[in-house]
N, C-alpha and C positions, 0 to 999 in steps of 0.2 A: 570553302564551302561552296558546294553547288545552291543558286536561285532554284527559291519555289515558283518563280513566273516563268512562265513560258516563255516571256519575251524578253527578259531579262538575256536570259542563255541566249536568245536570237541574237540581241545587239552584240554580244561578248564573243558568240564565234561564227558569225556569219558577215562579210559583206554586204550582201542581202541586207540583212537586218539592218546594216546599216543606213542602206539607200530609203527603205521603206520609215524610218524613224524620220528621216528628213522630209519627206513627200507627202505621207499621210499626217503625222503628228510632226504638224509645226510650231515654232517657238513665240511666244510671246513675249520675251524678251525683244522681240524687231517687230513687234507690229507697228509701233512706231514711226516706222521707216515706212510703213505703206501709208499710214494715219497720213505722214505729215506730206510722203513723196506723191499725195494722189489728194487733190480735195474731194468735195463734196462733187463736183458736177461732172468733169472729162475724167479723173485719175492722169493730169498731165505732170507735169515735172513741178516738182516747189522744193524748198529747201528745210534742212535740218539742220538748227546751229549747233552746234557745240564749245565748249570754251576748255577745251584738253588741251591743248599747247598754249593756254594763256590769252588765245583770241577769238577772236567769233568767226567760227568756221564752218561750211557746208560738214559734215558728217564724211561726204563718201569723197570729200578732198583731204583728209587728215589722216595722216599715214602712221597709223598707228592702232591698235587693237579696243575697240570702244563698243558697248553699247549703251545707247540713250533712248531712253521709257521714257517716256510720256505720258503727261496725266491723267489720259485716255485710258490706256491701258493699265495703269495701276488703280484708277477708278473701279476699272470694269475685271483685273483679278483680286480685287477685295486688299490691297496692301497697301497698311497701314504703319507698319514700320521697316525695318532693313531685312528683318525673316523674312517677308511673303515676297523678297525681290526672286528668292530662291525660285517660282515659278516663271518669271520672267529672264532670266539669266540664265543661259546652262553652264558658265563656266564658275558660277560665284553656289557658295554655298553659306548658309548664315547657322547655327545652333546658338544654344544655350543649356547651360548645365547647372549649377550650380543654386545660381543665382542670374539672376537678369542683365545684372551686372556681366557679368561674366559672358555675354557674347562675341562668341569669334564668327570673324568672314574670312571663307576661304576662296582665294582662284587660282583653277587651276591647281588644286589638291593641296595648296600652301597658303600655312593660317597661323596663327599664335593661339594657342591654349589658353585660354582668356583666364583660368583661375587665380593666376598670380598680378596684378595693379602696377609688378615691379619692370613686367616686360611691354613693351610698345607694342604697337599691331602692325603687324605684317600685312593688314588691308586696313589703312585709317579711313576714315569717315570724316567729310567737310560739309557744313552748311551751310549755304551760302558766303561759301569764300572761307570760312572760318573752320580751321582745326579742334576734331572735339578730341580730347585726351585719351580716349578709347572707344574703340567702334562698338563694343557695348551699350555706347551710350545709346547710339542711334535704334536702338530697340523702343525708345519714348514714340508718342505717339509725335507723326510729325505733320498736320494741319495741310495744307491746301499746298500741292504742292505744280512745281509749274514740267521738271524733268528730273529725271537721277540719270545721270554718269556713270559708268562702270567701267574705267581703266584696268586694263589686260595689260599683267604683266610689271617689271621695276620702275617706277617713277620716280629716277633719280636725279630728275633738274630742275622741275615745275612739282607743284603742288603744296607750294606750306614746307611741309616734312616730306624727310627723304621717307620713300616706302619699298620695301625689298620684294612684293607680290600682286602690289597694285591698288587701287583706290576708291573707294565710292564720295563721289561729289551730288550734296542733295541742293537743289536748289527751287527755293519756296516763291508762289506767285510774289511778284511784285503789286504795290498801288496802280490804283488805273484813275486818270482824271476821270473818266466817264463813272459815275454813281452806280453800284450796282449791290450785290448781295447774292448767296446762296445758303441754302440751307437743306440738312441731312437730318432725318429719323430714322433709326434701324433698330430694329428690334427682332432676335434668335433664340434658337435652344439656350439652355442653360445659362436663361433667362438674362441675355445679352442685351444689353440698353447702349447705341451711342448715339448720341446728341451733338453735330457737328453744324459749325455757321463761320459764314464771312461778310462782312461790308466793307466795300472801298467806295472813294469818291473823293472830287477835289473838296479843299477847302480853299484854295486860292487857284488862282491861276498857272500858279509855281510849283504850290504844294498839295503832294496828295496824301491818302493816307491807308490805313487798310488793318481791319484788324479779324486775326482767328483764335476760334476757340473750339476746344473737343470736349466731352467730358464721355467716358466710356469709363461701364460697371457690368460685371457680369459673374456668375458661380463659376468655381474652381474644376478645373478636370482631373480634379483626382480629391478623393476625400480622407479624411481621420475620423476613423470612425472610434478610435478613442477617446479623443477628445469632441466632437460632434462636429466638425467644422471641413468648411472645404479647403483646398489648397489648390496653387497656381491658378489663383483669381484672380479679377480686375476691378481696378477700383482707382481711376487715375483721371486727371483734366489737366488740359493744356492749352496755355494764349499764345498768342503773338502779335505784337502789337509794330507796325511798321510808317514812316515817313518818308517820302520820299519828296527831295527839291533840285526843283531844274527850273534855275534863273535865267540860263542863257539854252541856245542847243550844243554850248562845249563842255558845261560842268551838270553832273548830274552827284548828288547827293542821297545817300539810302540809309537810314538808321531802321535797324531792327533789334526789339527787345522781349524776349518770350521767357515763360515761365513753365515749367513740368512739375506737379507735385504726383505722386505715387505711394497707397496704402495698400501694398497686398500681402500675401503670404504665397512666398515661393522660396523653393523648389524643392518637392517630394517626389522619392523613387522606392521604385519594386524591386527585389530580387531578379536576377535572373534565372531560367529552370530550365530544364530540358526541353522542353514545350520550344520555346522559344529559340535554343542555341542547343543541338546536339552535341557540341562543346563540354557542356557541362557534366554531363553520364548522371552519376549517383551523387555529386557533390553535395547535392541540399537534402539528400534523405537522411530524417532522422537516425535508421540505423540499429533497431532494435530487434533482437540481440547484435549486440556490437559483433563488428568484424574487422578482418583486415579490409575493406574497402568501408567501412564507414569514417565520415567526418565528422571528427568530435566537435567541433565551433557547432555544428546544428545541431547536434544533443545537447551542449550546454545549452543554446537559447533555449531549447525548447522546454527544458524543465525549468529555468528561471524565469519561461512564460510569455514566450515569443507563439505564438497560432501554427502550428502546423501549416496552418493553409497559405500559410505568408510566402512559405519557401518555394512554394508549387502554382500562384495564381495566373502563371500565362502575362496577358497582359490587361489583366483585371486592375482597376483604378482604383480599389480600396486600401490606403495605406498604413500599414504597422509603424505606431507613434508612440513613444515614451509621454506616461498619462502627464500634465502637465507642460510640455514641453511643445513649441510653437515654430513657425516658419514664417512671422511674421515679421514684416521691413518696409520701410519708408524709403523714398527714395524723392531728391529735391533736384533739380536740375533749371540753372537759370544763367541768363546773360544780355550783353547787348553786343552790339557791333556796328560799324561805320562803315562803310563804302562811298571812297571820289575819286570819279572818273571825269577826268579835266582834257580836253582836247586842246594842246598847247600852241597847234598851228603843224609843227612840223615835227611833234611826239604826242604821246598820248600819255597818261601817268593816271596810274591806279593806285591807292591804297584801300587797303581792309585793316581796320583794326578790328579786335574784338578781345572781349573779355569775358571768361567762363567761368562757375561755381557748379561743384556736382558734388553731391554725398549721398552715399548708399549707405543703410545700414538692414545690415538679417541677422536675424537668431534663425538657428536649426534645431533639429532633433538628427544630427552629424552620424549617426549608427544608423537611422532607416528602419530601424525597428522598433517593438515594443520594450526591448529589454533595454536601460536605459545604461547606456555605454560613454555617449559623446555627446554635446551640446554646446553649443550656442547661448547664452543666456536673454540676451536683446539686442535689437537693433542699434539702441544708446550709445552701448558699451563696445562693439561689433558693428565697424561702419568703415567705409574706402571714400576720400573723401581731396579732388581737385580742385585748384585755383589756378587757371590758366589765362593767361595774357598772352596774345599774339600781334604781330605788326608784320604784312607786307608791305613791301612798296615795289612795282614795275611800269617801267619806262620803256615804253614799244615806239617804232615809225618805220619810216624807208627811208631807204639810199639810193643812191647811184641810178635812179630814174625807176626807181623800183624794183629793182636786180637782187635787194638787200633788202629783207621782212626782219628788224633785227628788236630785240628786248635784251634789257640787263633789269635785275631787281634784287632787292636781298630782302631777308626773315631773318625772323626773332623771334622768340619763343620762350616766356617764363612759369614751367609747373610745379608748384607746392603742393607737393602730395603727401597725406598724412594718411596713416592706417592702425584703425586700432581693434584689439584680438581678446580674446574671453574666451577664449576655447574650454572645455571644464569637461573634467571627468562627471559622467553619471551617477547615480544615486544604487546600481548594482553593478556599479566596476569591478571593485573587491571581489566581490563574489565571483564574477563573472572571470576576471584574471584568475584567482585560483584553481576555480572549476579546468579554466582553459589547459592550466600546467598539469592539475593529477591526470584528466580526462582520455591525456593526451602522453602522456609518460608513461613510465614505469610504474607508476604510482595507480596506474588504471584501473588495479580491483579494492582500490578503499575511494573512488569517484564517492562520493555520497552530495550531489547537491543541499539538503536541505541540515546537513552539520557544518558546523565553524571550520571556514576554512577550506570549507566543500571535502574534507577530508571523516573515511567516515569513523565515529566515534569521538571528534572533538580533537582539534590541536591543541585544545587547552587544557585537557585529562593529565596531568601525570604519567596513568597508569593507560589511558588511551590509548588500544590498539594504532592509532593513527599516528598518535606522538613517536610510540617503539618503531613503527615502522619506518618515518620519516627519519629517525635517529638512525638505525640500522642502513637507513640507502643513501644517505649523505654521511657516513661516514663521522671522521672526529670531531668535526666541525656544527654537526646535528642540531645544537640546540641553538646556535644562531640561526639555520637553516628554519627550525620549526619558527624561532621568535619573527622571523622574515615573513613566511606561511602566515602568522598573524600580522602583523603590519600590513600585510597586504588585502586581508579581509575588509579592512579598514580602508582602502583607499575609494573614497567614493566625495562627490560634489566638491573635488577638488582640483587642481590646476594655474590656467593665466589667470590673473586678476586683471592686469591691465597691460597688457603690451603696446606700445609704442613705436611706428614708425613716422621719420618726416624723411622725404626728399627732396632736392630743393634743386627743378634741371633748367640749365640754363641753354639752349641750342641757338646759333644763329648763321645763317648763311648769306653768300654770295654767288647768284647765278647770272646766266645768260642761254637763251634759245635764238639763232639764229636762220632761218631760211633764204638759202641762197638759189635765185632763179636764174640757173645757168641756161636754159633755155625755154622758153615757152613752154617746153611741155617735160623738161626737165629739173630735178631741184634736190638740193643737198641740205638737209638740217644737222644741224652743230652745238649742242648742247654742253654745257660744263657747269660744275654746282661744287664750292668748298662748303663741306657743314664742321662746326666747331660745336661738340657735344662736350657737355660739365654736368657731372652730378655730385652732389653732397649729400651725404647717408649718414643718419645718427637712427639709434634705439634704444629703450630704455624699457627691461621688461623684468615685470613684479609676475610672482609665484606659491602657492601657499600649501605646494605638495612637498610636506616635511617628510613625508614618507618613503618618498624617495631616496634622502639623504640616509633618513635612518635602515633602510635597506642595503644601500653599498655600505654604510658601514657595519653591519653584521655580516654579510656573507662575500665582501668584495677579498678577503683572503681567501677564498676557497675557488673563487675563477681564477685569481693568477696565481695561486702556491701551486709550482708543479709535483708537491705530494699529495697536493688530494684527488680523490678518483674522477672516474671522469661524468661516476652520478653527480657527487656533491660538485664536480663543476657544472655541468647541463642545466639543474635545478638552482641555481645560482643566480647564470646566466638569464635563465630564464624568469627569475623574479626581480632583477635590475629591469633589465627588458620593460617588460608589464611595468613595474612599478615607474619607469620612467616616460615610458616611451612618448613616441608624438613631440606636443608642442609645451611636454609638462617637463622639461629640466629644469629641476627645482634648484642645479649648481647655476642659477644665471639669474635665481631672483636678484633685486638690486643694483642689478648689472646694468651700464650701459654701455654702449659701442659708439664708433664714427669710423668713416672713410671717406673717401672721393675717389672720382676719376675722371680723367676727359681724352676725348675721342677726336680725331682731326682726317676728317675721308676728303678725297676727291671721286665725284660720278659723274655720271651724264651719258650722251647719248650722238648716237651718227644714224642717220636716216637717208636712203636714196631714196629716191619717189620717181616713177616715168607714168605717163599720161600718152600712149600711144593713138589713141584716140578720146573724145572728151565722157566718154561713157568709161570706160577702163582707166583705172589706176594701178598697179603693182610698186612692190617696194622692199627692202631689205631694211632691216634695223640692227645696230646694236646697240645695247644699252649696261650699264653699270648702277647699280641700288646697292641700298644701304639700309640698314636699320640699325638704331643703337643699340649700343650696351646697356646695363646697368646691376641692380642687385636683386634679390631673392629674396624678396619683404617675406622671411617666414622663420623662424628661429629653430625649426627643426635641419637647416642648412649647419648648424651649426654642433661642432660636434661637443661633447661632454668637456668644460676643461678641467675637469678633478682628474691626479694623478690616481693612475696608472694608463689613463686612458690618450696618452701620447704626450705627454710631458709637457701641456702648454700652458704659457702662461698668464693664463687665462683668456676669456670669453677674445677682446681687443687682438689678441694675438691670433686669431682664426676668423677674423670677419672677409680676410679675401674668401674666405669659403663662400662667402651670399654672391660676389662678384661673377659675373657672365660676359663673352667678348661679342662685338659688335659682328651684325651677321652679314654678310657682301654674296650679292650674287650677279653674275655674268651671263646677262640673258641674247638671245639672239632666234629673232623672226626673220621671213618671208611671207609676205601679204597679196593679195589681189582684192579690189572691190569693183566691181561692176553696177551700174544702175544707169538705168532707160526706163521713162516712162512706168508703167505699173510692175517694173519686176527690178528684184536690186538683189544683190547676193554677193556676198563677202568668204573670203577663205584666207585664214593664217595658218603658217606652222608655224612652230615654235620650240625651243631649248632654252634652259635655265638651270643654272649651277649656284650648289649653295654652297658657300661655306660658311664655318660657324654658325649653320643652322639652330637656333637659339630653340630647343624644347623641353613641354612641363609636363611633368607626369605625376600622377600622384600612386604611388608605389602598395597602399595598403595602409601605411605608417607613416610615411612624412613623403612631401610635397618634393621630387625636385627638378631640378634645372641645370642645364649640361646644355652644353652647347656639343653639334657633332658634328664631327669630319672624317674622310675618309684614307684610305691609305693607298698609293699605288702597287705596292708591292703587295703579295698572300698573306695575311693572319692562319692560313690553314687551319680555317676554325674556329681559331681561339676566340673570337668577339662573339659567337652565336652558342645558342644552348645546343649541343648536338643531337640530343631525344628530339626536339619537336615533340609533335603527338600522334599519338599510332595513323598508319592512314595517309601519311605524309611524303612526298615524293623520297627524301632522305632520309625517312624515318629506324633509327638505330633501337633494336632491342636493347633494354636497362640490363646494363654489370654493375658489378662492383665499380669497373674504374672510373662511369659515365654513370652511374646513376643517379648522382644529384646536378644542378646545373653549376657554368661556374661560378668560383665565387667575385671571381673580374675578368673584364675580358681583354681580348690583346693589344698591347699598343705597340707604338712605329716610331721609328725615327723624326726627329723634331723635320726634316726639308725633307720628309716621303710626304707632308700631311696636303691634302686637297681638298676639292669638295665633297662633301660626305652626301649631299641630296640630289638628286635631277629629276626635272620636270618637263615633260618632250609632249609633242603631240600637235591638233592640228582641231580649229575652229571651225563649224562651215556651218553660214547663217544665210536666210534665204527669206524675201517677201513676194507674194506675188498678191494683184487687186488686179482679178478680172470684170469687175464690176466697183460703179462707183461706191456701192453700198456693202460689198462683198470684199473682207481681207483675211488671207492664210500667209502663214510665217512661220519661219522652222530652224531650228539650232541644233545644234552638235557638237560636242566638246569629247575628245577623247586625248584625255592626259595621263600619263604612264608618269604618275609622280612614285619615283624610288628611293628608301636609299642605298648609298654604297654597297658591293661587297663584303668592302673589310671597310667597316669603321671605327674610331677611336674619336676619344672626346676632346677635349681642346686642342686648339693648334702646336701643342707641344707634344702632341700625340698620346697625350695620355688614356689609359684605358675608361670604357663607356662604364657607368653602373653597371651594374652584374643585372640589374632589375630591366634593363632596356636591350638584355642578352638577346630577342627575336628580331630584331631592326636590319642587323645586316641583310640586303637580297630583294627585302618584302616592302611591297608600297605602304606611303604614310596613311594615318589615319584620316578617317573624312574623307578619302581622294579616290571614290571612285574612278575607274579609268572609263567607263562610259557614261553619259548624261545630257538626253535628249528632251528639247520642248519646244513646246508648240502652243499655236494658236488661233481659233478660226473665229470671226467677228462678222454678223451679218446685221447688219441697220434698214431691213425692210419699210417700204415707204405703206401707211392703212389710210386707203382709198387718197382723197385730194383734200384734204383739212390738215395738213402739215403733222397727222401721225405719223410715229416712225415706232418700228419694235426694234427689240433687240436680242439678240442670242448670240451667247460669248460663250466660249469652251477651250480652258487652257490646259494643259497637262506637264508632269515631269517624269521621265524615265529615269533611274538610277540603276548601274549596274552594283556588285557586290563589292561592300568595302566593310574594313576595321573600325569598330569606333571608339579604340581604344589609344592611346598615345606610345601603352606597352607591345601594342598589337596581340597580345596574348586571344588566341581566337575563341576565347568564349568571350569574347566582344564583337565578334564579328554582327555584321548585319546584313541580311537576304537584299536582292536589288529589289525593288517596288518602284510602283507607280501611282502617284498624285495627281486627279484630276478636281478641277473646279470647275463650276460654272456660273452664268448669268443670264436672264429672261428678262423681257421686261416691255413693259414701253411707254414712249414718250409722247409728251405735246408739241406742239408745234413753236419751234426753232430751240425744244427743249427746255420750256420754261417753268415742265413740272415733270415727274417719273414715279414710277414703280417699278420694280425690280425684285424678283425673287432667285434668293442664291445661293450656292452651298458650295464649302470647301470640303476638300478630301470626301468628295461624294463617296465613294466605298469603304471609307472609313477604316481604311489601310492602318495598320498597328506597325509601330518600328522606332526603335531607338534613338536617340539622338546622340547619345553619349552611355557608353556604358563601365563600369568602372569598379575599382579594386572596393569592398564593404570592408569601412573604415574598421580596424586591428581584428578583423573575421576569417585571420589566416590561422587554420589549426594544422594535425597532423592525423593520425589515426588513434583509435581507440586502446588500441594494442600496444603502443606504443612504440612501434618498429619501425624504423628508418624506415621513409617513403618519401618517392620520386617522380611518381607516377607520369612516365613522359608523356601518357596523354593528356596531361597536365599540367601546363608549364607554370602555374600559378600554385601547384603543391595545393593544399587543401583549401585557397582564398574561394569565398566566398564572395558573389559579383553583383553588384547594382547597376540602375538602372536610369533616366529622364528618360520619359516618353515623349514622344512627339506630339501632337495635338489630333483629337478623334475630330470624327466628320462633326463640321457645323453647317447650318442653317438657317434661315431667317429673310426678312422683307427688309428692304428699305426703299423709306418715299424721300424722292429730289424736289425742291423748287428754287426757283430763283430768278433775281428780275436786273 
């Protein structure tokens, strides 16, 4: 898809565009380099201290790819959670989907789709050294922050838990032994209020305290016109208290406790239409009169009450929601941690202990339309909950007269995860399912949405035309087919009652990280980590969908009997599929399953760094990263245990279908860092190869979790959809031989399986402080993050799921090849009274990318640019300030994620076989979660 933005096209196609992006549009991710590298008086050298390698080191001396974002940059950019770090770190992309508990962070195009809590994060979040169970937890308010470190590439040695793509470390401000405080009042559009404050000071000469608090309330960015309420609103508060005890210069003890509460409605979605994405074509047209190009699902939804305007509303933020359904949810996140730093003389001991509890519940109208097809009832019975205990110990020191900087340590984590679900069919589902069958098959002439069974004449009338036609169409078993239509018509408000998943995970590791100072200029860093991971899994299922088993009992013979005609088989398959699809497999009612898995992995790093002059460092590194395997916490991954669907001896025999293997990565980097006076720059070239890449995708009916690997041999296109779409480079016109996508993809021998995903490219960053009150910074990331050309599923070489047929050779989802970020900060003096002004502008330009993990072209997103600005005036020593601000100044509309609208894939109303190569999703409708619109407001600040 071609970008609608000339600047995005320039970025994609021209080296000049790259240069302009760096020079003209400077990157806020590194504004702190200038801020810390240049004091306000003369711009001379200063130090930026980070702890990325478990030690306090100058940023310029750390031979790893890292962004350190200061408190000033966070304040100017308006960042209150990790999602807003997008504006200040070009290699980072944070997005959220159906729930803000599902936030996902990506670095260099690599991340984990967060809809399934069974998957750990490729980019984990640490707050004050404590591991947070999933990166979406970082979407809470953060309070007063000292800095944020974004480490890029696998972190296979340090960092608490292993991570395969990078990590985000957030450090809050410590208590101070000088009494002081700060406050902030913000008001903006959408009736946005934010009150924040902090107070700190000494209790005794050796004990200091700090208290931070934030309260936020805002109307929603989306409007549910059916139920007259806002969606995607804000209503939350955050509290954090700290104690810092320093009885001697050798001992420091820091205790932190915090609590977050959110009572918000999230997250609504709207349909993707052809004004948003041209590959939608006529999918959303109601098609009156019916024709071979009509999408029968749109016709059915319209006839059952869906407003026609909802199918083609562009970026309109009015939602179609079923009456009485809600997106209400509550989140509680709280815990405490303690860090002890003790200088033993010859070594320093660090201990970080943390305990966290997190619970997020979310109701939802999950068909995202006015017709009531699928919903979750409330947040009390549909939630995810983590109880996490972590302990990290590090001992570090020097040996051989300072030639060796050594570190050894250990890490332990116990995570108890509980997920409960109550996914249910809506009040209109039965009628919707019958109408879907009749309108899109050979019975299209009988389509009558106002009649019983959606059949003209009604299926309950023995002499009615509908019954007779059904009998004629379905052969000898016609009466059973008719009974099944009657049963399906009554399938409303049934489904999951209370599915419960419990996972107890234990992870422990031993590690060492050592820096050898070979000469004054040459260092060798060697790190090694051994990790043991164990997970115990159990689940209980309850379901009241008796219609599913009733239909199976009626039409099973038609489906499996060789003597049944094709029409009978097709109708039987449709009836069973629509009566039992998704998480409503009634055969699992009252069933319990359990399983466990263990893993042992060695990971580590080797870095050679050289400083030919004090201002310049060059380095080369190797790293091996790892992310644990686990269980798909979704019953849809279990096949039906009823014969003849495989002959399994119950659901327990199928529990292995829920498992997925650990993700492994091998990474190489070449880098250089230069820092002198008012100018600093860094350049990193990288390549990372991922084996067993963990992919989670929704195919319109169920969630799939599958490992992705590659073959060294050519699968001759057996692993992909040969048709793709009209206008594609390898487009093949449809023929009887290739009119339908493959049911399975190609397989390869086990000994031929290796990495399946590669990200490679470079990162360029620069800062310039030409005057003490003027700073510019720039960043550019080019990351070619692609699947291998020949793909298989697990390490045994098994085929990919057919829904993933577009992956081979294509870029990963949410992985733009080019991202440029930049900022300009000017703080001029006003007169001689100490007053200063503030003029701040930042921007992020992104090239085109696909937002869907299955890479359907209907989920493509054009490149775009987002700009934020802040202007204000501040008193002497910044004791007070008033600022006007705006985010997304030009109100750029775009999708965070597009997805298959649940259960809304159909056919043509004429009933003819149809697999249009222009639409790899068939007749699937698509929905999207929108990004935030333009916001603006005023902020008053004060401190003492």
